[in-house]
C-alpha positions as CSV (number, residue, x, y, z in Angstrom):
1,M,23.2,-70.3,-19.1
2,R,23.7,-67.2,-21.2
3,I,22.4,-66.8,-24.7
4,A,22.1,-64.0,-27.3
5,V,19.1,-63.3,-29.6
6,I,19.7,-61.3,-32.8
7,G,16.5,-59.5,-33.6
8,G,14.0,-58.0,-31.3
9,G,11.0,-58.4,-33.5
10,Y,8.0,-60.7,-32.8
11,V,9.8,-64.1,-32.8
12,G,13.0,-62.8,-31.2
13,L,11.3,-60.8,-28.4
14,V,8.8,-63.5,-27.5
15,S,11.6,-66.2,-27.5
16,A,14.0,-64.0,-25.5
17,A,11.4,-63.2,-22.8
18,C,10.4,-66.8,-22.5
19,F,14.0,-68.1,-22.3
20,A,14.6,-65.4,-19.6
21,E,11.6,-66.8,-17.7
22,F,13.3,-70.2,-17.7
23,G,16.1,-68.5,-15.7
24,I,18.5,-68.0,-18.6
25,E,20.4,-64.7,-19.1
26,V,19.4,-63.3,-22.5
27,A,20.9,-60.4,-24.4
28,V,18.8,-59.2,-27.3
29,V,20.5,-57.3,-30.2
30,E,18.2,-54.9,-32.1
31,A,19.5,-52.9,-35.0
32,Q,16.5,-50.7,-35.5
33,A,17.1,-47.6,-33.4
34,E,13.4,-46.7,-32.7
35,R,12.5,-50.2,-31.7
36,L,15.6,-50.5,-29.5
37,A,14.8,-47.3,-27.7
38,A,11.3,-48.5,-27.0
39,L,12.5,-51.9,-25.7
40,Q,15.1,-50.3,-23.4
41,K,12.4,-48.2,-21.9
42,G,10.3,-51.3,-21.3
43,E,7.8,-50.4,-24.1
44,I,6.6,-53.3,-26.2
45,P,6.4,-52.4,-29.9
46,I,4.1,-55.3,-30.8
47,Y,0.7,-56.4,-29.4
48,E,0.9,-59.8,-27.7
49,P,-1.2,-60.6,-24.6
50,G,1.0,-60.9,-21.5
51,L,4.3,-60.1,-23.2
52,D,4.7,-56.7,-21.6
53,T,4.4,-58.2,-18.1
54,L,6.9,-61.0,-19.0
55,V,9.4,-58.6,-20.4
56,A,9.1,-56.2,-17.5
57,S,9.6,-58.9,-14.8
58,N,12.7,-60.3,-16.5
59,I,14.3,-56.9,-17.1
60,A,13.7,-56.2,-13.4
61,A,15.3,-59.6,-12.5
62,G,18.3,-58.8,-14.6
63,R,17.9,-61.7,-16.9
64,L,16.8,-59.8,-20.0
65,S,18.6,-56.9,-21.7
66,F,18.5,-55.0,-25.0
67,G,21.3,-53.4,-26.9
68,S,22.9,-52.9,-30.4
69,D,26.4,-54.2,-29.6
70,I,26.7,-57.7,-31.0
71,A,30.1,-58.3,-29.6
72,A,28.9,-57.5,-26.1
73,A,25.8,-59.7,-26.5
74,V,27.6,-62.8,-27.8
75,A,30.5,-62.7,-25.3
76,G,30.1,-65.8,-23.2
77,A,26.9,-66.9,-24.9
78,E,26.5,-70.7,-25.3
79,A,23.9,-70.3,-28.0
80,I,23.2,-67.4,-30.4
81,F,19.8,-67.3,-31.9
82,I,19.2,-65.6,-35.3
83,A,15.6,-64.3,-35.2
84,V,15.5,-61.7,-38.0
85,G,12.9,-61.3,-40.7
86,T,12.6,-63.5,-43.8
87,P,10.0,-61.7,-45.9
88,P,9.0,-62.9,-49.4
89,R,11.6,-61.8,-52.0
90,N,10.1,-59.4,-54.5
91,G,8.8,-61.0,-57.6
92,D,9.2,-64.8,-56.9
93,G,8.0,-65.6,-53.4
94,H,11.3,-67.0,-52.2
95,A,12.3,-66.2,-48.6
96,D,14.6,-63.2,-48.6
97,L,17.6,-64.3,-46.5
98,T,19.5,-60.9,-46.7
99,Y,19.0,-60.2,-43.0
100,V,19.8,-63.8,-41.9
101,F,23.2,-63.9,-43.7
102,A,24.0,-60.3,-42.5
103,A,23.3,-61.4,-38.9
104,A,25.4,-64.6,-39.4
105,E,28.3,-62.6,-40.7
106,Q,28.2,-60.2,-37.8
107,V,27.9,-63.0,-35.3
108,A,30.9,-64.8,-36.9
109,R,33.1,-61.7,-36.6
110,A,32.0,-61.1,-33.0
111,M,32.4,-64.6,-31.5
112,T,35.4,-65.2,-29.3
113,G,34.8,-68.9,-28.5
114,Y,32.5,-71.9,-29.1
115,A,28.8,-71.3,-29.4
116,V,25.8,-72.9,-31.2
117,I,24.5,-70.6,-33.9
118,V,20.7,-71.3,-34.0
119,T,18.3,-70.2,-36.8
120,K,15.0,-69.3,-35.1
121,S,13.9,-67.4,-38.3
122,T,11.9,-69.4,-40.8
123,V,14.5,-70.3,-43.5
124,P,14.5,-72.6,-46.6
125,V,16.2,-76.0,-46.6
126,G,20.0,-75.7,-46.8
127,T,20.2,-72.3,-45.0
128,G,21.9,-73.8,-42.0
129,R,24.7,-75.4,-44.0
130,R,25.2,-72.1,-45.9
131,I,25.6,-70.3,-42.6
132,A,28.1,-72.9,-41.5
133,E,30.1,-72.3,-44.8
134,L,29.9,-68.5,-44.3
135,V,31.2,-68.7,-40.7
136,T,34.0,-71.2,-41.6
137,R,35.1,-68.9,-44.5
138,L,35.2,-65.8,-42.3
139,R,36.6,-67.5,-39.2
140,P,38.3,-70.9,-40.1
141,E,39.8,-71.1,-36.6
142,L,36.5,-70.8,-34.8
143,G,34.7,-73.7,-33.0
144,F,31.0,-73.6,-33.5
145,D,27.9,-75.7,-34.5
146,V,24.8,-74.6,-36.4
147,A,21.3,-75.7,-35.3
148,S,17.8,-75.1,-36.7
149,N,15.1,-74.4,-34.1
150,P,12.0,-73.2,-35.9
151,E,9.3,-71.4,-34.0
152,F,5.6,-72.5,-33.9
153,L,4.2,-69.4,-32.2
154,R,0.6,-68.3,-32.9
155,E,0.1,-64.6,-32.7
156,G,-2.2,-63.9,-29.7
157,S,-1.1,-67.0,-27.8
158,A,2.6,-67.0,-28.3
159,I,3.7,-67.2,-24.7
160,G,1.5,-70.2,-24.0
161,D,2.8,-71.8,-27.2
162,F,6.4,-71.4,-26.1
163,M,5.9,-72.4,-22.5
164,R,3.6,-75.4,-23.3
165,P,4.4,-76.4,-26.8
166,D,3.0,-79.2,-28.9
167,R,6.7,-80.0,-29.7
168,V,10.1,-78.4,-29.9
169,V,12.1,-79.2,-33.1
170,I,15.9,-79.0,-33.1
171,G,17.9,-79.7,-36.2
172,L,21.6,-80.6,-36.1
173,D,24.0,-82.3,-38.4
174,A,25.2,-85.7,-37.4
175,E,28.5,-84.6,-35.8
176,A,26.8,-81.8,-33.7
177,A,24.2,-84.4,-32.5
178,G,26.9,-86.8,-31.4
179,G,27.7,-88.6,-34.5
180,S,26.1,-91.9,-33.6
181,P,22.9,-93.2,-31.9
182,G,23.0,-92.7,-28.1
183,K,26.0,-90.3,-28.2
184,V,25.3,-86.6,-27.3
185,G,27.4,-84.0,-29.0
186,R,28.2,-80.6,-27.5
187,A,25.6,-78.7,-29.5
188,Q,22.8,-81.2,-28.6
189,E,23.8,-81.0,-24.9
190,I,23.6,-77.2,-24.9
191,M,20.2,-77.3,-26.7
192,R,18.9,-79.9,-24.2
193,R,20.0,-77.7,-21.2
194,L,18.4,-74.7,-22.8
195,Y,15.0,-76.5,-23.0
196,R,15.3,-78.4,-19.7
197,P,12.2,-76.7,-18.2
198,L,10.2,-78.2,-21.1
199,Y,11.7,-81.7,-20.6
200,L,10.4,-81.5,-17.0
201,I,6.8,-81.0,-18.2
202,E,7.4,-83.8,-20.8
203,A,7.0,-81.6,-23.8
204,P,8.1,-83.6,-26.9
205,I,11.6,-82.5,-28.0
206,L,12.4,-83.8,-31.5
207,F,16.0,-83.8,-32.7
208,T,16.3,-84.1,-36.5
209,S,18.7,-83.3,-39.2
210,L,19.2,-79.7,-40.3
211,E,17.3,-80.3,-43.5
212,S,14.3,-81.9,-41.8
213,S,14.0,-79.2,-39.2
214,E,14.1,-76.4,-41.8
215,L,11.4,-78.1,-43.9
216,I,9.1,-79.0,-40.9
217,K,8.1,-75.4,-40.3
218,Y,7.1,-74.8,-43.9
219,A,5.3,-78.1,-44.2
220,A,3.3,-77.5,-41.0
221,N,2.1,-74.1,-41.9
222,S,1.3,-75.2,-45.5
223,F,-0.8,-78.1,-44.1
224,L,-2.7,-75.8,-41.8
225,A,-3.3,-73.3,-44.6
226,M,-4.5,-76.2,-46.8
227,K,-7.1,-77.0,-44.1
228,I,-8.4,-73.4,-44.2
229,S,-8.6,-73.3,-48.0
230,F,-10.4,-76.7,-47.9
231,I,-13.1,-75.6,-45.4
232,N,-13.6,-72.4,-47.3
233,E,-14.3,-74.4,-50.5
234,M,-16.7,-76.6,-48.4
235,A,-18.4,-73.5,-47.2
236,D,-19.2,-72.5,-50.7
237,L,-20.6,-76.0,-51.4
238,C,-22.7,-75.8,-48.2
239,E,-24.3,-72.6,-49.5
240,R,-25.2,-74.2,-52.8
241,V,-26.8,-77.3,-51.3
242,G,-28.3,-75.9,-48.1
243,A,-25.9,-77.5,-45.7
244,D,-24.3,-75.8,-42.6
245,V,-20.5,-75.5,-42.7
246,H,-20.4,-75.5,-38.8
247,E,-22.0,-78.9,-38.7
248,L,-19.8,-80.1,-41.5
249,A,-16.6,-78.9,-39.7
250,R,-17.7,-80.5,-36.4
251,G,-18.6,-83.8,-38.2
252,I,-15.2,-84.1,-39.8
253,G,-13.2,-82.5,-37.0
254,L,-14.3,-85.1,-34.5
255,D,-12.3,-87.6,-36.5
256,N,-9.0,-87.7,-34.6
257,R,-7.2,-88.2,-37.9
258,I,-8.4,-84.8,-39.0
259,G,-8.9,-82.7,-35.9
260,S,-11.1,-79.7,-35.4
261,K,-8.5,-76.9,-35.5
262,F,-8.3,-74.6,-38.6
263,L,-11.7,-75.7,-39.9
264,H,-13.3,-72.3,-39.5
265,A,-14.7,-70.8,-42.7
266,G,-14.0,-67.2,-43.4
267,P,-12.6,-64.7,-45.9
268,G,-9.2,-66.4,-46.3
269,Y,-6.0,-66.6,-44.3
270,G,-3.5,-63.9,-43.9
271,G,-0.8,-62.9,-41.4
272,S,3.0,-63.2,-41.1
273,C,3.4,-66.9,-41.8
274,F,0.9,-68.7,-43.9
275,P,1.0,-66.5,-47.1
276,K,4.8,-66.3,-47.2
277,D,5.5,-69.9,-46.1
278,T,3.2,-71.5,-48.6
279,L,4.8,-69.4,-51.4
280,A,8.3,-70.3,-50.1
281,L,7.5,-74.0,-50.0
282,M,6.3,-73.8,-53.6
283,R,9.6,-72.3,-54.6
284,I,11.6,-74.9,-52.6
285,A,9.7,-77.7,-54.3
286,Q,10.1,-76.2,-57.7
287,E,13.9,-75.8,-57.3
288,A,14.1,-79.4,-56.0
289,G,12.1,-80.7,-59.0
290,A,9.3,-82.0,-56.8
291,S,5.6,-81.6,-57.2
292,S,3.7,-79.3,-54.8
293,R,0.3,-79.2,-56.5
294,L,-1.7,-79.2,-53.2
295,V,0.2,-76.3,-51.9
296,E,-0.1,-74.4,-55.2
297,A,-3.9,-75.1,-55.1
298,T,-4.0,-73.8,-51.5
299,V,-2.5,-70.5,-52.5
300,Q,-4.8,-70.2,-55.5
301,V,-7.9,-70.9,-53.5
302,N,-6.9,-68.4,-50.8
303,E,-6.2,-65.6,-53.3
304,A,-9.5,-66.3,-55.1
305,R,-11.3,-66.4,-51.7
306,K,-10.1,-62.9,-50.7
307,A,-10.9,-61.5,-54.1
308,S,-14.5,-62.9,-54.0
309,M,-15.3,-61.3,-50.7
310,G,-15.8,-57.9,-52.3
311,A,-18.5,-59.3,-54.7
312,R,-20.2,-61.1,-51.8
313,I,-20.4,-57.9,-49.8
314,M,-21.7,-55.9,-52.8
315,S,-24.4,-58.4,-53.5
316,A,-25.5,-58.5,-49.9
317,C,-25.8,-54.7,-50.1
318,G,-28.2,-54.9,-53.1
319,G,-25.4,-54.7,-55.7
320,A,-23.9,-51.3,-54.7
321,V,-22.4,-49.6,-51.7
322,R,-22.1,-46.1,-53.2
323,G,-23.3,-43.6,-50.6
324,K,-23.7,-46.2,-47.9
325,R,-22.1,-46.1,-44.5
326,V,-20.4,-49.4,-43.7
327,A,-19.3,-50.2,-40.2
328,V,-16.3,-52.5,-40.3
329,L,-15.6,-54.5,-37.1
330,G,-12.0,-55.9,-37.1
331,L,-9.1,-55.1,-39.3
332,T,-6.2,-57.4,-38.2
333,F,-5.9,-60.8,-39.9
334,K,-6.9,-62.5,-36.6
335,P,-7.9,-61.5,-33.1
336,E,-5.4,-60.9,-30.3
337,T,-2.8,-59.3,-32.5
338,D,-2.1,-56.0,-34.2
339,D,-0.7,-57.7,-37.3
340,M,-2.1,-56.4,-40.6
341,R,0.2,-58.5,-43.0
342,D,-2.0,-59.9,-45.8
343,A,-5.1,-59.2,-43.8
344,P,-8.3,-59.8,-45.8
345,S,-9.5,-56.4,-44.6
346,I,-7.0,-54.6,-46.8
347,P,-8.5,-55.5,-50.3
348,I,-12.0,-55.5,-48.9
349,V,-11.8,-51.9,-47.4
350,H,-10.1,-50.7,-50.5
351,R,-12.9,-52.0,-52.7
352,L,-15.6,-50.5,-50.5
353,V,-14.0,-47.1,-50.6
354,E,-13.3,-47.4,-54.4
355,N,-17.0,-48.1,-54.9
356,G,-18.1,-45.1,-53.0
357,A,-18.8,-46.4,-49.5
358,E,-18.1,-44.4,-46.3
359,V,-16.2,-46.8,-44.0
360,R,-16.3,-46.5,-40.2
361,A,-13.8,-49.0,-38.8
362,F,-12.9,-50.3,-35.4
363,D,-10.3,-52.8,-34.2
364,P,-9.3,-53.3,-30.6
365,A,-5.6,-53.4,-31.3
366,G,-4.8,-52.9,-35.0
367,M,-6.0,-49.4,-36.0
368,E,-2.6,-47.7,-36.0
369,A,-1.1,-50.6,-37.8
370,A,-3.9,-50.6,-40.3
371,R,-3.7,-46.9,-41.3
372,P,-0.7,-47.3,-43.8
373,H,-2.5,-50.2,-45.5
374,L,-5.9,-48.6,-45.9
375,P,-7.1,-45.7,-48.1
376,P,-6.0,-42.3,-46.8
377,R,-9.5,-41.0,-47.4
378,G,-12.9,-42.6,-46.9
379,V,-12.1,-44.4,-43.7
380,T,-13.0,-43.1,-40.2
381,Y,-11.4,-44.8,-37.2
382,C,-13.9,-45.2,-34.4
383,T,-13.5,-45.4,-30.6
384,D,-15.4,-48.7,-30.2
385,A,-17.7,-51.1,-32.0
386,L,-20.9,-49.3,-31.1
387,D,-19.4,-46.0,-32.3
388,A,-18.7,-47.7,-35.7
389,A,-22.2,-49.1,-35.9
390,A,-24.0,-45.9,-35.1
391,G,-25.9,-44.7,-38.2
392,A,-24.4,-47.5,-40.4
393,D,-26.4,-48.9,-43.3
394,V,-24.3,-52.0,-43.2
395,L,-22.3,-53.8,-40.5
396,L,-19.4,-56.0,-41.7
397,V,-17.5,-58.4,-39.4
398,L,-13.9,-59.1,-40.6
399,T,-12.1,-60.2,-37.4
400,E,-13.6,-62.4,-34.7
401,W,-12.6,-60.4,-31.6
402,N,-14.5,-61.7,-28.6
403,E,-15.9,-58.3,-27.7
404,F,-17.7,-58.3,-31.1
405,R,-19.4,-61.6,-30.2
406,A,-21.0,-60.0,-27.1
407,L,-22.8,-57.3,-29.1
408,S,-26.6,-57.6,-28.8
409,P,-28.4,-57.9,-32.2
410,S,-31.2,-55.7,-30.8
411,R,-28.7,-53.1,-29.7
412,L,-27.1,-53.1,-33.1
413,R,-30.5,-52.7,-34.7
414,S,-31.3,-49.7,-32.6
415,L,-28.0,-48.0,-33.4
416,M,-27.9,-48.7,-37.2
417,R,-29.7,-46.8,-39.9
418,G,-29.9,-49.9,-42.0
419,R,-30.3,-53.6,-41.1
420,V,-27.7,-55.4,-43.2
421,V,-25.2,-57.5,-41.3
422,I,-22.5,-59.3,-43.2
423,D,-20.6,-61.7,-40.9
424,L,-17.6,-63.1,-42.6
425,R,-16.5,-64.9,-39.4
426,N,-19.8,-66.5,-38.4
427,I,-19.7,-65.1,-34.9
428,Y,-23.5,-64.4,-34.6
429,D,-26.5,-66.7,-34.3
430,P,-28.6,-66.4,-37.5
431,A,-31.8,-66.9,-35.5
432,A,-31.0,-64.1,-33.0
433,M,-30.2,-61.8,-36.0
434,A,-33.5,-62.7,-37.7
435,E,-35.4,-62.1,-34.5
436,A,-33.9,-58.6,-34.2
437,G,-35.0,-57.9,-37.8
438,M,-31.6,-58.0,-39.4
439,A,-30.8,-59.0,-43.0
440,Y,-28.1,-61.3,-42.0
441,S,-25.5,-62.9,-44.3
442,S,-22.8,-65.3,-43.1
443,I,-20.4,-68.0,-44.5
444,G,-21.5,-71.5,-45.4
445,R,-24.8,-71.5,-43.6
446,P,-28.1,-72.3,-45.2
447,R,-30.0,-69.1,-44.6
448,S,-28.4,-65.7,-45.2
449,H,-31.6,-63.6,-44.7
450,P,-34.7,-64.0,-42.7
451,G,-37.4,-65.9,-44.5
452,E,-35.2,-67.0,-47.3
453,P,-36.1,-70.3,-49.0
454,L,-33.8,-73.2,-47.9
455,G,-30.9,-73.7,-50.4
456,R,-31.2,-70.3,-52.1
457,T,-28.2,-68.8,-50.4
458,G,-24.6,-67.9,-50.9
459,T,-23.3,-68.5,-54.4
460,E,-26.9,-68.9,-55.8
461,Q,-27.4,-65.2,-54.9
462,G,-24.1,-64.2,-56.3
463,L,-22.7,-63.5,-52.8
464,T,-19.4,-65.3,-53.5
465,G,-18.7,-63.6,-56.8
């Protein structure tokens, strides 16, 4: 098979490399000159474990190519994937579909024969039908079908998610899917052949209507975001009553109806998907006249969560950080990525600097990406975690990179000038920190400092603001 992928960003590049690994010939179209030049030289402009090797091997095999000529890319392609950005529209949270429709128009003008036009980008309900109308208006003589194939890739484990997915969702209208039960239409047959390697490992392949497929991605991300906001509220309750949020999460996560994933208390969710997708789902529901109060509450809880972290940190530092040296470990919104979009570190570091702290920061992958988002003065970027901790009055953990988990409390104590450790990801053992003489504050656990009376933690001390 031969396919084209419009957009060489995160979703487009990962999808293209993985399809190429399936043995499919993939032509990627990238309009941004700097990114295209990097890709053509075999350089990966994003951080994703294993992606560089996968791209290099498929370029060498002749299955993966990069260019800017849409006409050349779509020639002979059986499926054309639109994988461009859909950022939140300024002012209202709607998904901005400017790039999607621009790509669809370019594809329509370039096509010379039948192909399935597939939206891989996260798009609101109704987008596929609008693309079909656009293409029909521009090229009424052209044979084509439109499909929705949302991605469910987690940054940091995207290749595994593509190759061994929980499910693949493909949305088609009735005619493209065959028109009647048991009948397979041309578009469905192409999509089945495209994902044949996953059929062989019995990965669930779910064919739905266009509208259902477009809504599934938003609903899935909003539900996961809701779990995060829920456990963060439970963490605050644990602090008030002397319970342990880790024990609570395990106790409810062992219920198969709930599951253990996304029940990790912290400073709030960020990244490229959850913030924009929850806002977009709210707008979709509002336009449809449907209630989305749980999603609205999820967004509100998360915004309040991130805002409260500054007050928590200030309180753990005795009420002020002016003149203090603060070591910040982790800047990206999660480990195994360089993504800084909506990362909790952004408002936290700004508040620290605004309140007179000297910040020494380290992130294994995200420091270059972080620079445009953080204050231009007041932040020093360090070579490693120990460099950041040296001479620090306060150590602040914002991202749970594995290399931070391995740091010895006694080693940190010997390097630091002070002894305050604020762990917003709960990666350290409170007992080990207490034994090393650290004044340790974490999320949703009963004792924030050595020798503290049971129950007098967290919100009772004003740590949550």
